[in-house]
C-alpha distance (Angstrom), angle and dihedral (degrees) to the residues before:
residue distance angle dihedral
M1 . . .
I2 3.82 . .
S3 3.80 102.1 .
T4 3.82 90.4 121.0
L5 3.83 95.9 49.3
T6 3.80 113.5 116.2
V7 3.79 129.0 -167.7
L8 3.80 113.0 -139.2
E9 3.80 129.4 -175.9
P10 3.81 107.2 -157.2
Y11 3.83 90.7 169.5
P12 3.81 131.8 15.6
G13 3.77 107.3 -78.1
V14 3.82 93.7 3.2
Y15 3.79 111.3 107.1
A16 3.80 129.0 -171.0
Y17 3.80 119.5 -157.5
Y18 3.78 101.1 -156.1
D19 3.78 128.8 -174.2
G20 3.79 136.5 162.4
R21 3.78 140.0 36.7
V22 3.81 87.9 103.0
A23 3.79 110.3 143.0
G24 3.79 114.4 -125.3
V25 3.82 95.1 6.1
R26 3.81 125.0 117.4
L27 3.78 121.7 178.1
Y28 3.79 104.4 -162.3
S29 3.79 113.6 21.3
Q30 3.77 145.6 -23.6
A31 3.79 87.0 -124.1
A32 3.79 119.3 84.5
N33 3.80 113.7 -78.3
W34 3.80 138.4 154.6
L35 3.80 95.3 -113.2
D36 3.80 100.0 53.9
D37 3.79 99.5 30.3
G38 3.78 95.8 45.2
A39 3.78 124.0 21.8
Y40 3.80 99.6 17.9
E41 3.80 96.3 45.3
L42 3.81 91.6 48.5
G43 3.82 95.7 40.3
V44 3.78 123.0 -109.0
A45 3.79 136.1 -150.8
S46 3.77 133.3 -169.8
Y47 3.78 117.9 -167.7
A48 3.77 141.7 -146.3
I49 3.80 129.6 -160.3
V50 3.80 111.6 -153.6
D51 3.78 133.4 -170.6
G52 3.79 118.9 165.2
T53 3.80 110.6 -48.0
Q54 3.82 94.2 -16.5
A55 3.81 129.0 88.7
L56 3.78 136.4 179.1
V57 3.82 113.6 -155.7
Y58 3.81 116.3 -154.5
D59 3.82 106.6 -151.7
T60 3.79 124.7 -16.9
H61 3.82 97.7 -117.6
I62 3.79 133.1 -126.6
S63 3.81 103.2 -53.6
L64 3.77 144.2 13.1
D65 3.82 89.1 -104.7
H66 3.79 90.7 57.0
A67 3.79 91.3 47.4
R68 3.81 91.3 50.2
A69 3.79 89.6 51.3
I70 3.81 90.1 52.9
R71 3.79 92.3 49.2
N72 3.79 93.1 45.4
H73 3.80 90.8 50.9
L74 3.78 92.7 50.0
E75 3.79 92.4 48.1
S76 3.81 89.4 49.7
L77 3.82 86.9 59.1
G78 3.80 90.4 55.6
V79 3.80 96.8 -99.7
T80 3.80 112.5 156.3
A81 3.83 101.2 165.9
I82 3.82 120.1 56.6
R83 3.78 130.6 179.4
V84 3.80 124.7 -177.8
V85 3.81 129.0 -144.1
L86 3.81 120.8 -164.7
S87 3.80 117.7 -145.5
H88 3.83 93.0 -157.8
W89 3.78 141.3 -38.7
H90 3.82 103.5 -82.8
K91 3.81 118.5 124.1
D92 3.81 99.0 -114.3
H93 3.81 89.5 59.9
V94 3.80 100.8 47.1
A95 3.81 103.9 33.8
G96 3.81 93.3 104.7
N97 3.81 97.8 46.4
A98 3.80 93.3 112.7
V99 3.81 90.9 65.6
F100 3.81 87.8 61.2
A101 3.82 96.8 40.7
D102 3.81 90.7 122.6
C103 3.82 91.4 54.8
E104 3.77 134.3 78.7
I105 3.81 106.6 -91.1
I106 3.80 111.1 -161.7
A107 3.79 124.3 -160.7
L108 3.76 143.4 148.7
K109 3.81 115.7 -87.2
L110 3.81 85.3 -118.5
T111 3.81 90.2 58.1
A112 3.80 92.7 51.1
A113 3.80 89.9 49.5
K114 3.82 92.5 49.9
L115 3.80 92.3 47.3
E116 3.80 91.1 51.0
E117 3.80 92.0 45.8
N118 3.81 91.5 51.0
R119 3.81 98.9 33.6
E120 3.81 96.2 116.1
K121 3.81 93.3 48.4
I122 3.79 91.6 47.6
E123 3.80 94.8 47.1
T124 3.83 92.6 48.0
A125 3.82 97.2 40.4
T126 3.80 123.4 118.5
P127 2.99 102.5 -76.8
P128 3.81 95.8 22.7
I129 3.80 123.1 -131.8
Q130 3.79 97.1 -145.7
P131 2.92 119.4 -162.4
L132 3.78 102.4 16.5
V133 3.80 105.3 -146.3
M134 3.78 110.3 -146.7
P135 3.81 128.7 -141.0
N136 3.79 114.1 -96.9
R137 3.82 101.2 -162.5
L138 3.79 118.7 54.7
F139 3.80 135.5 -172.5
D140 3.81 137.6 177.6
E141 3.81 113.5 -137.1
T142 3.81 114.4 -21.7
L143 3.78 136.7 11.5
A144 3.81 128.7 -175.9
L145 3.80 118.6 -148.4
T146 3.77 139.6 169.4
V147 3.79 126.6 -138.5
G148 3.77 103.5 -164.7
A149 3.80 101.8 -52.6
R150 3.83 93.9 -22.9
R151 3.80 120.2 109.1
V152 3.79 113.9 -135.9
E153 3.79 129.2 -180.0
L154 3.81 130.2 -165.8
H155 3.79 118.0 -151.5
H156 3.80 133.3 -175.8
F157 3.82 116.5 -127.3
A158 3.81 119.7 171.1
I159 3.80 94.9 -140.4
H160 3.83 123.5 133.5
S161 3.80 87.6 -10.7
A162 3.80 130.1 27.1
D163 3.81 89.3 -118.7
G164 3.82 99.5 52.5
N165 3.81 111.4 155.8
V166 3.82 121.1 -172.2
I167 3.80 130.6 -169.0
W168 3.80 116.3 -131.8
L169 3.79 123.3 -165.3
P170 3.82 100.2 -164.3
E171 3.79 98.0 -170.3
E172 3.80 92.8 52.2
K173 3.84 93.4 35.3
L174 3.80 85.6 -132.3
L175 3.81 123.4 149.5
L176 3.79 122.9 -157.5
A177 3.76 97.6 -159.6
G178 3.80 108.1 -173.6
D179 3.81 106.3 -164.1
T180 3.80 95.7 -30.3
L181 3.82 86.7 96.4
E182 3.77 127.5 28.9
D183 3.79 141.0 176.8
T184 3.04 124.3 -110.9
T185 3.80 90.1 14.7
T186 3.78 142.4 -37.2
F187 3.78 120.4 -85.2
I188 3.80 109.5 -127.4
S189 3.79 106.5 -137.1
E190 3.83 97.2 158.4
A191 3.80 106.3 39.2
D192 3.81 93.3 174.5
Q193 3.81 89.0 59.9
T194 3.80 97.3 51.3
A195 3.81 93.2 113.5
T196 3.80 89.2 54.3
H197 3.80 90.9 49.1
I198 3.81 90.5 52.7
A199 3.80 91.7 49.6
E200 3.79 91.2 48.4
L201 3.81 91.3 49.8
K202 3.79 88.0 54.2
R203 3.82 89.0 51.9
L204 3.79 91.6 49.3
R205 3.80 90.7 50.7
Q206 3.80 89.6 63.3
W207 3.79 91.4 67.0
P208 3.84 119.6 97.4
I209 3.79 92.3 -112.4
A210 3.79 117.2 169.4
R211 3.81 100.8 175.3
I212 3.80 137.5 9.0
L213 3.79 130.5 -151.4
P214 3.84 110.3 -165.6
A215 3.80 128.5 -168.0
H216 3.81 91.4 -123.3
G217 3.76 118.3 40.6
D218 3.78 147.1 95.7
R219 3.80 115.9 -41.7
E220 3.79 96.1 -140.4
R221 3.77 94.5 45.8
I222 3.80 90.6 51.1
A223 3.81 90.6 47.2
S224 3.80 91.2 52.3
G225 3.81 95.0 51.5
G226 3.78 106.4 -72.3
Y227 3.78 133.3 -105.9
G228 3.77 135.1 -32.4
P229 3.82 123.9 -119.4
K230 3.80 90.0 -91.5
L231 3.80 85.4 81.7
I232 3.82 85.3 73.3
D233 3.81 90.7 52.3
A234 3.80 91.0 48.5
N235 3.79 93.8 51.3
R236 3.81 92.9 44.9
G237 3.79 93.3 44.7
Y238 3.79 90.9 51.4
L239 3.80 91.7 54.3
E240 3.80 92.4 46.1
R241 3.81 93.6 49.3
L242 3.78 92.6 44.8
T243 3.79 96.2 50.4
R244 3.80 91.5 43.9
A245 3.81 92.8 49.5
I246 3.79 92.9 49.2
A247 3.80 93.3 44.9
T248 3.81 91.3 52.2
G249 3.81 96.7 38.5
A250 3.81 92.9 -117.9
A251 3.78 119.8 160.3
I252 3.80 115.7 -94.6
G253 3.77 116.8 -154.2
A254 3.78 132.3 -168.4
L255 3.80 118.8 -52.5
K256 3.80 91.6 -108.7
E257 3.79 89.1 64.8
F258 3.80 97.8 30.8
A259 3.83 91.7 57.9
A260 3.80 96.2 29.2
E261 3.81 96.4 124.1
D262 3.80 94.5 53.2
I263 3.80 91.3 44.0
A264 3.80 90.7 51.3
S265 3.81 91.5 49.8
G266 3.80 92.4 52.3
A267 3.81 93.1 -120.4
I268 3.82 86.4 122.5
L269 3.79 134.1 13.4
Y270 3.78 122.3 -130.2
F271 3.80 114.4 -115.9
A272 3.80 113.6 177.0
P273 3.85 98.5 -141.7
Y274 3.81 87.3 66.4
E275 3.80 87.7 72.6
A276 3.82 86.3 79.3
V277 3.82 89.7 50.6
H278 3.81 89.0 50.7
R279 3.81 92.0 51.1
S280 3.80 89.9 49.3
N281 3.81 90.4 49.5
V282 3.79 91.8 52.1
E283 3.81 91.7 50.7
R284 3.79 93.6 46.1
V285 3.79 95.3 48.4
R286 3.80 92.2 45.0
A287 3.80 89.6 53.0
G288 3.80 91.0 45.0
L289 3.81 92.8 51.6
G290 3.77 93.4 41.6
A291 3.81 88.7 -119.4
R292 3.79 124.3 156.7
């Protein structure tokens, strides 16, 4: 199931476990399912921060096989102590939790609440995540950790999902963004909270971020060190243009044209499967604004 998984090291001791964006390949089924038609088609990465015998895993990937591969890789490096951090509650970020059931699994209180609220749907999804292993250490807004000698901070940002949780490495000025930032564009999962997401993106832009590693993005760009802070501007600008266009009844074309300026600047890279995400975003925001 994981023959297309690649292990990248964009920075010393920062590993990306990347899978997907492989034309013609499906991992679970030819029938519609969340794994193939979402995360795998768009490309997905979980991350690990390693220093000496300690590791911090950021999301447990899209299957138990992927999670086992992450753990096996870390143990091959000599890691003996693993902690897990969850970026938010969505299935493609928690599917491998069971492989780390003997570890500390850290999440926002909001994430734990969402997982509990949606437990039955998650455990009976296609493919199922059964059993759903819950986080066992919770926090509210921020949490400071160390991984060996590395300083790591967790911060709550209500972007994409109300329980967005990013990892900030202050010394490297490196942001592990989860789904708060995405290339080619953000997926709108909470249309009624779009104004909050825009405000939170503005708050994030005030940070001294040098590079960004998102959960969903281009494999080669992640491998070469990730994205610049203009990815934040591109995601925010997309939401602002979309809500304005729907509110005013303006025509909305394909994503390739709608985000043409940011694509041309290199802030984001065009990936055709995101056209379906764009169409979904338009429908969700229209419904959320009561537009016709």
